SEVO-18334 format. One record per residue (C-alpha): chain; y, z, x; residue in one letter; residue number from 1. Coordinates in nm, 2 decimals. Layout:
<rs>
R  chain       Y       Z       X  resn  resi
R      A       Y       Z       X     a   NUM
...
</rs>
This chain:
<rs>
R  chain       Y       Z       X  resn  resi
R      A    4.89    5.88    0.10     m     1
R      A    4.65    5.95    0.29     e     2
R      A    4.33    6.03    0.12     l     3
R      A    4.12    6.30    0.25     k     4
R      A    3.70    6.31    0.25     k     5
R      A    3.61    6.18   -0.10     n     6
R      A    3.91    6.11   -0.23     w     7
R      A    3.86    5.76   -0.30     y     8
R      A    3.69    5.58   -0.59     l     9
R      A    3.33    5.57   -0.58     a    10
R      A    3.25    5.24   -0.61     r    11
R      A    2.90    5.09   -0.77     i    12
R      A    2.74    4.85   -0.57     s    13
R      A    2.59    4.57   -0.72     e    14
R      A    2.28    4.68   -0.60     d    15
R      A    2.32    5.01   -0.80     g    16
R      A    2.27    5.20   -0.48     s    17
R      A    2.60    5.35   -0.47     d    18
R      A    2.75    5.59   -0.69     n    19
R      A    3.08    5.62   -0.92     g    20
R      A    3.13    5.83   -1.25     g    21
R      A    3.40    5.95   -1.46     t    22
R      A    3.42    6.32   -1.64     a    23
R      A    3.64    6.34   -1.93     m    24
R      A    3.76    6.69   -1.96     d    25
R      A    3.81    6.63   -2.37     t    26
R      A    3.81    6.82   -2.71     a    27
R      A    3.45    6.74   -2.88     v    28
R      A    3.54    6.73   -3.29     s    29
R      A    3.31    6.94   -3.52     s    30
R      A    3.34    6.66   -3.78     k    31
R      A    3.09    6.43   -3.77     k    32
R      A    3.14    6.05   -3.73     k    33
R      A    2.89    5.84   -3.91     k    34
R      A    2.66    5.68   -3.66     a    35
R      A    2.79    5.25   -3.58     t    36
R      A    2.48    5.00   -3.68     p    37
R      A    2.39    4.86   -3.33     q    38
R      A    2.35    4.52   -3.29     p    39
R      A    1.97    4.41   -3.18     k    40
R      A    1.88    4.38   -2.80     n    41
R      A    2.21    4.55   -2.71     i    42
R      A    2.15    4.63   -2.36     t    43
R      A    2.07    4.26   -2.28     s    44
R      A    2.36    4.10   -2.54     r    45
R      A    2.62    4.42   -2.41     l    46
R      A    2.84    4.16   -2.21     l    47
R      A    2.86    3.94   -2.50     n    48
R      A    3.10    4.10   -2.71     f    49
R      A    3.36    4.16   -2.48     m    50
R      A    3.70    4.03   -2.51     k    51
R      A    3.87    3.81   -2.29     d    52
R      A    4.14    3.91   -2.11     p    53
R      A    4.29    3.58   -1.99     a    54
R      A    4.36    3.48   -2.34     a    55
R      A    4.66    3.66   -2.42     k    56
R      A    4.72    3.72   -2.05     a    57
R      A    5.08    3.53   -1.92     t    58
R      A    5.15    3.57   -1.57     p    59
R      A    5.27    3.86   -1.34     l    60
R      A    5.67    3.88   -1.33     a    61
R      A    5.68    3.92   -0.96     d    62
R      A    5.36    3.73   -0.79     q    63
R      A    5.38    3.97   -0.51     a    64
R      A    5.31    4.29   -0.71     d    65
R      A    4.94    4.15   -0.74     a    66
R      A    4.68    4.32   -0.59     g    67
R      A    4.44    4.64   -0.52     n    68
R      A    4.57    4.96   -0.58     y    69
R      A    4.43    5.34   -0.51     i    70
R      A    4.54    5.66   -0.65     y    71
R      A    4.42    6.01   -0.73     r    72
R      A    4.47    6.24   -1.04     i    73
R      A    4.37    6.52   -1.27     l    74
R      A    4.17    6.44   -1.56     a    75
R      A    4.20    6.77   -1.73     g    76
R      A    4.10    7.01   -1.52     k    77
R      A    3.89    6.77   -1.32     n    78
R      A    3.98    6.58   -1.02     q    79
R      A    3.96    6.25   -1.03     a    80
R      A    3.99    5.87   -0.85     y    81
R      A    4.11    5.54   -0.96     g    82
R      A    4.12    5.19   -0.85     q    83
R      A    4.41    4.93   -1.03     l    84
R      A    4.38    4.57   -0.97     t    85
R      A    4.69    4.32   -1.10     l    86
R      A    4.59    3.99   -1.10     n    87
R      A    4.85    3.68   -1.08     q    88
R      A    4.77    3.53   -1.39     d    89
R      A    4.87    3.89   -1.56     g    90
R      A    4.54    4.05   -1.60     t    91
R      A    4.44    4.37   -1.45     y    92
R      A    4.09    4.60   -1.44     q    93
R      A    4.12    5.02   -1.36     n    94
R      A    3.83    5.15   -1.23     a    95
R      A    3.88    5.55   -1.31     v    96
R      A    3.59    5.76   -1.15     s    97
R      A    3.61    6.14   -1.27     i    98
R      A    3.41    6.44   -1.11     h    99
R      A    3.23    6.71   -1.31     a   100
R      A    3.27    7.07   -1.15     a   101
R      A    3.02    7.18   -0.92     e   102
R      A    2.82    7.51   -0.94     g   103
R      A    2.72    7.75   -0.65     v   104
R      A    2.49    7.51   -0.43     t   105
R      A    2.23    7.67   -0.22     a   106
R      A    2.30    7.45    0.07     d   107
R      A    2.56    7.26    0.21     d   108
R      A    2.63    6.95   -0.07     s   109
R      A    2.97    6.87   -0.03     d   110
R      A    2.94    6.50   -0.23     k   111
R      A    3.10    6.51   -0.59     p   112
R      A    2.94    6.55   -0.87     v   113
R      A    3.00    6.24   -1.12     v   114
R      A    2.98    6.23   -1.50     a   115
R      A    3.16    5.96   -1.60     e   116
R      A    3.27    5.61   -1.45     y   117
R      A    3.47    5.37   -1.66     e   118
R      A    3.61    5.04   -1.61     v   119
R      A    3.87    4.93   -1.82     s   120
R      A    3.99    4.54   -1.86     t   121
R      A    4.31    4.40   -2.03     g   122
R      A    4.59    4.19   -2.00     h   123
R      A    4.97    4.30   -1.87     i   124
R      A    5.29    4.25   -2.09     t   125
R      A    5.62    4.19   -1.90     n   126
R      A    5.86    4.40   -2.06     l   127
R      A    6.21    4.55   -1.97     y   128
R      A    6.14    4.53   -1.59     g   129
R      A    5.83    4.68   -1.61     k   130
R      A    5.42    4.60   -1.68     y   131
R      A    5.23    4.76   -1.99     y   132
R      A    4.91    4.76   -1.96     l   133
R      A    4.67    4.64   -2.27     q   134
R      A    4.31    4.70   -2.30     p   135
R      A    4.06    4.48   -2.41     d   136
R      A    3.78    4.62   -2.31     n   137
R      A    3.64    4.98   -2.19     l   138
R      A    3.31    5.01   -2.04     l   139
R      A    3.18    5.41   -1.99     r   140
R      A    2.91    5.49   -1.78     i   141
R      A    2.77    5.88   -1.89     s   142
R      A    2.56    6.02   -1.61     y   143
R      A    2.40    6.33   -1.61     y   144
R      A    2.55    6.62   -1.45     v   145
R      A    2.32    6.88   -1.41     h   146
R      A    2.13    6.91   -1.08     g   147
R      A    2.27    6.58   -1.00     q   148
R      A    2.12    6.38   -0.71     n   149
R      A    2.50    6.28   -0.60     v   150
R      A    2.31    5.96   -0.41     d   151
R      A    2.17    5.82   -0.71     k   152
R      A    2.30    5.98   -1.00     p   153
R      A    2.08    5.93   -1.32     l   154
R      A    2.32    5.71   -1.61     p   155
R      A    2.23    5.86   -1.99     q   156
R      A    2.46    5.65   -2.16     k   157
R      A    2.63    5.30   -2.12     i   158
R      A    2.89    5.24   -2.40     t   159
R      A    3.16    4.93   -2.41     l   160
R      A    3.43    4.97   -2.65     y   161
R      A    3.60    4.66   -2.70     t   162
R      A    3.98    4.63   -2.89     g   163
R      A    4.12    4.86   -3.13     s   164
R      A    3.79    5.09   -3.08     n   165
R      A    3.89    5.21   -2.72     i   166
R      A    4.15    5.47   -2.78     g   167
R      A    4.34    5.46   -2.41     l   168
R      A    4.69    5.59   -2.42     a   169
R      A    4.99    5.35   -2.40     k   170
R      A    5.01    5.30   -2.01     a   171
R      A    5.26    5.09   -1.77     r   172
R      A    5.35    5.00   -1.40     i   173
R      A    5.74    5.06   -1.24     e   174
R      A    5.80    4.93   -0.95     h   175
R      A    6.09    5.12   -0.81     v   176
R      A    6.22    5.08   -0.48     s   177
R      A    5.91    5.05   -0.22     d   178
R      A    5.68    5.21   -0.50     n   179
R      A    5.49    5.15   -0.72     y   180
R      A    5.43    5.43   -1.03     l   181
R      A    5.18    5.45   -1.30     f   182
R      A    5.22    5.62   -1.63     y   183
R      A    4.95    5.72   -1.87     s   184
R      A    4.88    6.05   -2.10     k   185
R      A    4.57    6.00   -2.03     d   186
R      A    4.56    6.15   -1.70     y   187
R      A    4.79    6.39   -1.51     d   188
R      A    4.96    6.30   -1.16     p   189
R      A    4.82    6.48   -0.85     w   190
R      A    5.02    6.83   -0.76     p   191
R      A    5.21    6.79   -0.44     e   192
R      A    5.18    7.00   -0.18     e   193
R      A    5.45    7.30   -0.35     t   194
R      A    5.24    7.27   -0.62     g   195
R      A    5.46    7.11   -0.83     q   196
R      A    5.31    6.74   -1.01     a   197
R      A    5.52    6.47   -0.99     t   198
R      A    5.68    6.26   -1.25     a   199
R      A    5.43    5.98   -1.21     a   200
R      A    5.10    5.88   -1.06     i   201
R      A    5.17    5.74   -0.71     t   202
R      A    5.01    5.38   -0.63     l   203
R      A    4.89    5.31   -0.31     t   204
R      A    4.78    4.94   -0.21     k   205
R      A    4.49    4.88   -0.03     t   206
R      A    4.26    4.59    0.09     e   207
R      A    3.94    4.68   -0.09     t   208
R      A    3.88    4.51   -0.37     s   209
R      A    3.70    4.57   -0.68     q   210
R      A    3.34    4.40   -0.85     i   211
R      A    3.36    4.33   -1.22     s   212
R      A    3.31    4.49   -1.48     l   213
R      A    3.03    4.28   -1.58     s   214
R      A    2.85    4.32   -1.23     e   215
R      A    2.93    4.70   -1.29     i   216
R      A    2.74    4.70   -1.60     y   217
R      A    2.44    4.55   -1.40     q   218
R      A    2.49    4.80   -1.14     a   219
R      A    2.46    5.09   -1.38     a   220
R      A    2.14    4.92   -1.55     l   221
R      A    1.96    4.89   -1.21     q   222
R      A    2.07    5.26   -1.15     q   223
R      A    1.86    5.37   -1.42     a   224
R      A    1.57    5.13   -1.37     a   225
R      A    1.55    5.29   -1.05     v   226
R      A    1.44    5.61   -1.23     w   227
R      A    1.25    5.46   -1.44     q   228
R      A    1.03    5.27   -1.15     t   229
R      A    1.02    5.52   -0.84     n   230
R      A    1.18    5.83   -0.99     s   231
R      A    1.05    6.12   -0.75     i   232
R      A    1.10    6.06   -0.35     s   233
R      A    1.24    6.39   -0.25     s   234
R      A    1.36    6.75   -0.36     n   235
R      A    1.65    6.62   -0.49     a   236
R      A    1.55    6.34   -0.68     d   237
R      A    1.29    6.62   -0.84     l   238
R      A    1.60    6.84   -0.91     m   239
R      A    1.79    6.56   -1.10     q   240
R      A    1.48    6.49   -1.33     v   241
R      A    1.39    6.83   -1.43     v   242
R      A    1.77    6.88   -1.47     a   243
R      A    1.76    6.58   -1.74     t   244
R      A    1.44    6.75   -1.85     l   245
R      A    1.65    7.07   -1.98     a   246
R      A    1.94    6.90   -2.09     d   247
R      A    1.70    6.73   -2.38     n   248
R      A    1.52    7.10   -2.44     n   249
R      A    1.86    7.32   -2.49     q   250
R      A    1.82    7.40   -2.16     d   251
R      A    1.43    7.48   -2.10     r   252
R      A    1.17    7.30   -1.91     v   253
R      A    0.84    7.38   -2.07     g   254
R      A    0.92    7.73   -2.21     t   255
R      A    1.14    7.89   -1.91     v   256
R      A    1.52    7.85   -1.92     g   257
R      A    1.72    7.76   -1.64     v   258
R      A    2.09    7.73   -1.53     n   259
R      A    2.16    7.47   -1.36     f   260
R      A    2.57    7.65   -1.37     s   261
R      A    2.44    7.89   -1.13     g   262
R      A    2.26    7.90   -0.82     s   263
R      A    2.08    7.58   -0.71     y   264
R      A    1.96    7.44   -0.37     g   265
R      A    1.73    7.14   -0.26     v   266
R      A    1.71    7.28    0.09     s   267
R      A    1.38    7.42    0.07     q   268
R      A    1.09    7.30    0.23     q   269
R      A    0.76    7.30    0.04     p   270
R      A    0.54    7.40    0.32     a   271
R      A    0.74    7.75    0.34     d   272
R      A    0.61    7.79   -0.03     y   273
R      A    0.26    7.83    0.01     a   274
R      A    0.05    7.95   -0.29     g   275
R      A   -0.26    8.13   -0.33     v   276
R      A   -0.47    8.03   -0.61     a   277
R      A   -0.66    8.34   -0.85     k   278
R      A   -0.97    8.28   -0.61     d   279
R      A   -0.76    8.34   -0.25     g   280
R      A   -0.79    8.01   -0.17     s   281
R      A   -0.50    7.85   -0.06     a   282
R      A   -0.32    7.59   -0.28     q   283
R      A   -0.21    7.26   -0.22     a   284
R      A    0.12    7.19   -0.02     t   285
R      A    0.41    7.07   -0.28     m   286
R      A    0.53    6.71   -0.23     d   287
R      A    0.87    6.82   -0.33     y   288
R      A    1.08    7.20   -0.44     v   289
R      A    1.34    7.29   -0.54     f   290
R      A    1.54    7.62   -0.62     a   291
R      A    1.76    7.71   -0.95     v   292
R      A    1.85    8.03   -1.11     s   293
R      A    1.70    8.14   -1.43     p   294
R      A    1.86    8.19   -1.79     a   295
R      A    1.98    8.51   -1.89     n   296
R      A    1.64    8.52   -2.13     d   297
R      A    1.42    8.45   -1.84     t   298
R      A    1.21    8.70   -1.73     s   299
R      A    0.81    8.77   -1.61     g   300
R      A    0.66    8.66   -1.28     t   301
R      A    0.83    8.28   -1.28     a   302
R      A    1.14    8.47   -1.15     v   303
R      A    1.13    8.48   -0.74     i   304
R      A    1.31    8.75   -0.60     t   305
R      A    1.49    8.56   -0.26     t   306
R      A    1.75    8.65    0.01     t   307
R      A    2.01    8.41   -0.19     s   308
R      A    1.89    8.64   -0.53     g   309
R      A    1.66    8.59   -0.81     s   310
R      A    1.55    8.19   -0.87     l   311
R      A    1.28    8.01   -1.04     l   312
R      A    1.11    7.76   -0.79     v   313
R      A    0.98    7.40   -0.90     f   314
R      A    0.80    7.17   -0.69     g   315
R      A    0.57    6.86   -0.76     s   316
R      A    0.27    6.77   -0.64     l   317
R      A    0.10    6.37   -0.72     k   318
R      A    0.39    6.39   -1.00     n   319
R      A    0.24    6.66   -1.19     q   320
R      A    0.53    6.96   -1.21     l   321
R      A    0.46    7.33   -1.10     y   322
R      A    0.67    7.63   -1.16     l   323
R      A    0.60    7.91   -0.85     l   324
R      A    0.54    8.26   -0.98     h   325
R      A    0.51    8.58   -0.80     q   326
R      A    0.20    8.80   -0.97     p   327
R      A    0.37    9.14   -0.84     d   328
R      A    0.72    9.19   -0.76     s   329
R      A    0.67    9.40   -0.49     n   330
R      A    0.45    9.15   -0.28     s   331
R      A    0.51    8.84   -0.15     a   332
R      A    0.24    8.68   -0.27     t   333
R      A    0.29    8.35   -0.45     v   334
R      A    0.13    8.10   -0.67     t   335
R      A    0.20    7.78   -0.81     w   336
R      A    0.10    7.73   -1.21     q   337
R      A    0.13    7.40   -1.33     p   338
R      A    0.41    7.33   -1.64     v   339
R      A    0.22    7.21   -1.92     k   340
R      A    0.32    6.95   -2.16     n   341
R      A    0.60    6.83   -1.94     t   342
R      A    0.57    6.48   -1.80     a   343
R      A    0.78    6.42   -1.47     l   344
R      A    0.96    6.10   -1.65     t   345
R      A    1.34    6.02   -1.73     v   346
R      A    1.42    5.89   -2.06     t   347
R      A    1.61    5.52   -2.10     d   348
R      A    1.99    5.55   -2.06     v   349
R      A    2.12    5.45   -2.39     r   350
R      A    2.33    5.15   -2.42     v   351
R      A    2.62    5.13   -2.69     r   352
R      A    2.88    4.91   -2.90     l   353
R      A    3.18    5.08   -3.03     n   354
R      A    2.98    5.41   -3.17     p   355
</rs>
């Protein structure tokens, strides 16, 4: 199987510099679940609650089956990419990156937006000449999707599920002739060129190894820490932070509604948006800018008419958020106004155990 561009598992580096993610397209139950009390200092202690897959493992029936395998799947309507590692001692690790559907971008952005990255570890049961995967741990990292900076996505939640809390469907691997076939009702096989789905998910051997679940957790914490210490250093960073603010405030930034499911872009140059103050003097040039579609309920001078349509243009100067206004719709004059009571900060990542 030849993997085209971006058809690979977006692995998290140990320093948190790369991204991974999965975005399950699942229905949300309307019935509220009572919150599970969380242990104290859960962020530093989360890995202490991991189960040891080796405790129940028995060696693979065929040691030659050990190795790393990659695959591509559909998770709901979303493209997804996975890597499965089978170890000779009968343990395994399965990492899945599911990509969110992207909106219309105003610039060239072909990198996939990730919404979740999940990795399960467990032991293998040898039955009927097949390998059944028995998960012991599932780490799920959920990312902010709207306005995502795909070069350094911002984690929203990190959750560890153990034992009966995992909830994955039964999965197995069959070695048929020269093929390794993966079966799981959590995912759909990738359609072939004919448009018809195959009966199983085809695994392809790779020399690329995975980093451990523990290392992935530490890398995700590092991803979050980067945003806390140095959150904005590019147009893309500004868009990610503002989108996060909107996600946590009913799609509003200050009093203005935004629509990150519409058009957005970070290719703008700050110098191209020279503002004029009320007294006619030139305003300072913004450090970073980006554009996004307004929400349906947004009107007034904040909506700027551009060649790409009606947009909101946000800017930042010395870590203060501004919004571009057009006092007269039939004039090219624009002015920057601060967004009151809105700090350019991100919330801490939520770490949870078996919620």
